[in-house]
C-alpha positions in Angstrom: -30.4 -13.0 7.6 -33.4 -10.3 8.0 -31.2 -7.3 7.6 -32.4 -6.0 4.6 -35.7 -6.3 6.6 -34.7 -3.9 9.5 -33.0 -1.5 7.0 -36.2 -1.7 5.1 -38.7 -1.4 8.1 -35.5 2.0 9.7 -36.2 3.9 6.0 -39.5 3.3 6.0 -39.8 4.7 9.1 -37.5 7.6 8.9 -38.9 8.8 5.7 -42.7 9.1 7.3 -40.9 11.2 10.6 -39.5 13.4 8.0 -43.0 13.6 5.6 -44.3 14.5 8.8 -42.6 17.4 9.0 -42.4 19.0 5.4 -45.8 18.3 5.8 -46.0 20.3 9.0 -43.5 22.8 7.7 -45.6 23.3 4.0 -49.1 23.5 5.3 -48.9 23.8 9.2 -50.6 20.7 9.0 -50.3 19.1 12.8 -52.3 16.1 12.0 -48.9 15.3 9.3 -46.6 15.8 12.0 -48.5 13.9 14.9 -49.2 10.7 11.9 -45.9 10.9 10.4 -44.1 10.9 13.4 -46.1 8.1 15.7 -46.2 5.8 12.7 -42.2 6.7 11.4 -41.7 5.6 15.1 -43.5 2.1 15.4 -41.8 1.4 12.1 -38.6 2.2 13.6 -39.6 0.3 16.7 -40.7 -2.8 15.0 -37.5 -2.5 13.1 -35.6 -2.7 16.2 -37.5 -5.7 17.4 -36.4 -7.4 14.8 -32.9 -6.7 14.7 -33.4 -8.1 18.5 -35.1 -10.8 17.9 -38.4 -10.5 18.2 -39.0 -11.1 15.1 -42.8 -12.1 15.2 -43.7 -9.0 17.0 -41.2 -6.7 14.8 -42.7 -8.2 11.1 -46.6 -7.7 12.9 -46.2 -4.0 14.4 -44.4 -3.2 11.4 -47.0 -5.2 8.7 -49.8 -3.3 11.1 -48.9 0.3 10.8 -47.7 -0.4 6.7 -50.9 -1.6 6.5 -52.7 0.9 8.0 -50.8 3.5 6.0 -51.5 1.7 2.7 -55.0 2.2 3.4 -54.8 6.0 4.2 -52.6 6.4 1.0 -53.6 4.2 -1.8 -56.6 5.8 -2.4 -55.2 9.3 -2.1 -53.1 8.4 -4.2 -55.4 6.3 -7.2 -57.6 9.8 -6.7 -55.1 12.5 -7.4 -52.1 10.5 -8.9 -50.1 13.0 -7.0 -46.5 11.5 -6.0 -46.2 13.6 -3.6 -46.7 12.5 -0.7 -49.3 10.0 -1.4 -47.4 8.2 -4.4 -44.3 7.4 -2.0 -45.8 6.8 0.3 -48.1 4.1 -1.2 -45.2 2.5 -2.9 -43.4 2.0 0.6 -46.6 1.2 2.3 -47.3 -1.7 0.1 -43.8 -2.8 -0.1 -43.7 -2.8 3.9 -46.6 -5.4 3.4 -44.7 -7.4 1.4 -42.0 -7.7 2.5 -43.7 -8.4 6.2 -45.7 -11.3 4.6 -42.8 -12.6 2.8 -40.8 -12.9 6.1 -43.4 -14.6 8.2 -44.3 -17.2 5.4 -40.4 -18.0 5.5 
């Protein structure tokens, strides 16, 4: 039933890690590497928790990370209108919050 949620948070986690690596390679930003790695790993942990039956814990973790990322990237996107990385991460984060809320309400 929650396979699409697991798949979404896994994909989001991988993209966050890849984005952190790209930020490091392009701008030598250790902060991007660390933040992308940690947030991506936590999103993947949330997906694994959901897949293994710890629905509430996985959703809360994944939603919290999505919300934190949204609070970071949405204002940056609104200011710069740049699609990479702030636009992409804004969209993924807002969807992550919405997916989690929808699942918790059900």
